[in-house]
N, C-alpha and C positions, 0 to 999 in steps of 0.2 A: 649473509641472510637471519640471523642472530642477532647482530645491531639494528636491523631494519623493525625485526619483531620486536624489540627493547624500544624501539621509538616511538612506535603506533602504541604498545603498552601504558607508556607513561604519560602517553594522552587522552587514556580509558579513567574515568573516574571511579574514585574509588569510594566506598563508605567506610569511617573513621576506623581508629584503631580502638580495644579496650583491654580492660585489664593491666592498663600499663602502672597506677599509682598502687595495685593492692596485690596482697598476697605475698609470700616469703622469695626470695630470689631462690631457684634450683638451678638444676644440672650440674655446674659446677661453683655453685654459689654464689656468681658475682652476676648472672643475669636468668632472665627467665626465656623459657621454653619460646620460640617464636613459630604461630602456628598461620597459617595461610587460610584460608576460608574463601571458597572460589564457589561464589554459586548467581543464580537470580534474585535480582532484589524489585523486578516490575509486577509484582501482584503482591497484595495486602498477605497472602497464604506469605510469602516467603519473609517479609520484614518482618515475620515475629524470629526466625531464626537468629539472628544479630542479640535477642536477649538472654534466648538460652546460651549460647555461644558465649556470652558475657559474664552469664554466672558461672559458668564453668571454668572459666577462664580465672578470674579471681580466687575462685576455691582453690585453683591449682595452683596458682603462680606463675603464670602465663598472658601472655600477650596474644591479641589476634588482630588480623589486619582481613580486612572484608575486602575481596574483588567482585564487583558487579557485571557479569557478563551480557546481562540483559538479553536474555534468550539465544546469545550468538554464538556457534560452536568458535568459529575461528576469533572471537574474543576472546572467548577464556582461555584459548590456547596462546596466546599471546600472554594473558596474565601468566597461565603457566610458567612461562620462559622469567616473566618478570620476578614471580615466587621466589624462582630459582638463584635469581640475580644477587637479589636481597639474603640467601643463604636462611631458607626456612628450614625449622629443624622438623616440621608436618605440616601435610596437606589435608584439607578436608575441603572433598570437591563432590557438586552435585552435576552429573556431566550433564550439559547441556543437551549433546545426542549421544546416542548409544553405541554408534560404531565409531564417528568423527574422533571422539576425547579419549579412544585407545592411543594412539600416537601421544598425546599429550601426559597422558599418565605415564607412560613408555620415559618419556622427558623426564619424569618427577623419579622413576625406577632410576638410570642413568647417573642422576644426581645423588643419588643413594637420600632423598627425601620418602619418607615413609607416608602411606595414602590411606585415608579411611573414607571409602565412598559413602555418601550420604542419599537419601530419599529414592535418587533415582539409579537405575542400574548403566553398568558400562558394558561393553561385548569383550568376549575372550582378546586373550592378546597382550595383556599388561597386567600389572602385577600389582594387590592392595592389601592392606594388612588384613580389613574387615569391611563389612557392611553393615549400614544401621539406619534405618526408616522406617514410616509407616509400611505396616505389614499389608499393601494394597489390596493383595488376594483376598485374605481375610477380611478383610475392611466391605469389600465388595460383595462377599458372600454374605454377611449380614445387613446390607442393603439390597439385595438381590431377593433375600428370605422376608425379609420386611415387605416387601411387593407383593409377592406370591402370595404370602397370610393376608394381606389386605383386599386384594381381591378373591378371596375365598381355594385359592388354587388351580380356578381355571377361567378360561377366559384369553382375549386377545390383548400381548403387549407391545411394544415397541424400544428398541435402543437408541439413547440419543449417546453417539461414543467420540471421544475423541480422534484426532488425526490417526489412520492405520500407520501399523505397524509401530507406536510408541510401544513402550514397556507399559505404563500405564493402561494403554488402550486395549492389549493384551491380554492383562490382567484381567481386567474388568470384564471385558467378553466374554472369557475363559470362566470368570466365576457365576457368570447369569447361565451361562450353558450347563455348568455343572448342577446349579441347586435347579435348575427346570428339569433336569434329569427325574427329582422324585417328585414331580406336577407333570405327568401326561398330560394332561387336559389343559395345559396352557400351549399358548404358539407364539413365537415368534413372527409378527409377520412385518416390520419391519426392522431394518439397523443403517440409522442415517446419520451423517456426522455433524456435527455441530462447530467445528471447527474455532471452537475456542473462542464463541461470538454468540452473544445472548439474542443478537438482532436474527442471525441464525436459528438458533434453537426456538426461537418465537415463531417464524415461515415455517419452518420444517413441522412443527407441532399442528398448525394451522389447516397443510398440506394432510399429514394425518388422521387428523380429524375426520377430513371429509372423505378421506380414501377408505378409512375406517371406522364406519359408524358407530360399529360396536368395540369399539378401544376402551379397554379396561385397565389399562397400567401404563407408565412410560420409567423406563428405568435412563436416568440420567448420567454421566462421568461428571459429578459436577455439580455443587449446589447451586450456584449461578445459574447454573442450565437447567437444572428442578426447575429453578425457580421461575425462571423464562419460560418453561412449558405451561407451570400453572398459572401463569397470567393470560397466557392465549388460549387455556382450555375457560378460564372466567369468561374471557370474552363471548368466548363461544357458548356462554351458558353450561359447561360440562365439569360442573365438579363436583361428579363422579370421578373420575378418573384419579388413581392413583398413581401417584407421584412419589420416586425418591430419588436424591440426592448422593453424594459424597463428597465429606471434609469437614463439617460440622460447625460451620461458619456459623459467627452469631446471627446474622439477620437468617442462617436456614431454619438453626433452632427455634427463632421465634415465629416463624414459618410455621412450624411443625406445631409448635404451640397454639398456634393463630387454626390449624386447621387448612393452612394453605396448601404445602406438602405434607408426605405420608411419615417420611421418614427418611434419616441419612443415615452414614458412617461416621465415628469422629476420629478425624486426625489431627495429629500436635504437633504442629510447628514449631513451637517452641522447644521442645522435648527434643525432638531430632535434630536443632542448633546446639542443645547442652550432650546430647548423648556424643555427636559427634567430635567435639573438643575434651570433651574427658575420656572418649578414647584414646586418643591423639595422646592426652597426656598421660595416660596408664599405659603405652605404647613406649613412650620414651623412656618410661622410668623401667623399663623391662620386664614388664607384665606379660606373660602369653595370652592373649586373647582367645576370644571363640573366633567361627569365620564371620555369624552372622547376629547382628542384636536387633532382632524383630520388636518394634514399637506397637502395642494393640490398637484397633481403631474400631471399639463397639461400636453396635445399634442402636440409633436414637430414635423413638416412637412419642408420641404424646404421652405416654405412659411414664416414661421417665425423660422427659426434656427438661422436667427440673433441677435434675443433678447436673447439667452440664452449663459450661460456659464456655462457650467459641470464643479461639486464639485471636481470629482474625476476621 
């Protein structure tokens, strides 16, 4: 079984190594730390992770190999086996799925390879050194608060959420519910999935506008879907609907400046990649780390949009 996993994994495309020519040797003075970074690169957001990771590797005298799981948990488990076979000193992992990756991380545990979990959480039942990533809940609270204030603290709103049961969906929906407690005159009239598809966000927004003619706001789990919802509103002549997203993409920041959407929360993928590798190096050098290293996700509105530059 193990050899079959390796054979399959070898066929999976990898995104190159970095840091190999830079920084002094570490560990025993003869080679650098080898860090495996297991993630997905199937979205512009994730493409910023290697930039930050390379920066930290060059500074810390390490080399990083990137494994692109393409949002597939089985592929990522295969790639974990390959990282083990190459005797990586540490692994940074963005879990493709909350529960299925427990066994993959257990394999790293058995191989005595320390794990830094990045961006997405993993279920209990495995060991890792620490977690770093955007504070998803805090960022979502910022987006929800922007929306509540934009609609004057009263009226009907709808939520366009991610796939039910994913860690980001749970945290972002909870953030909306928690913020709403301070605004009793706000009613959430619908919660519908966009399924990670902009076309779906457009269609669902059109349905919402027809069903709820008094709709005042939309809380979208992601900037792409906030912009898609805004396009649907514009097509229906409803420029009065306040819309917030999450992510802080370049397109979203420009949409805020132009008034197309109301606000978002700022995520920093480059910083997530950098922090993951930095923490791995610090652990390998013997430093005692905290369990959590959250990265801020401040709110962006038209008033402060000029202070931000999107990373994706």
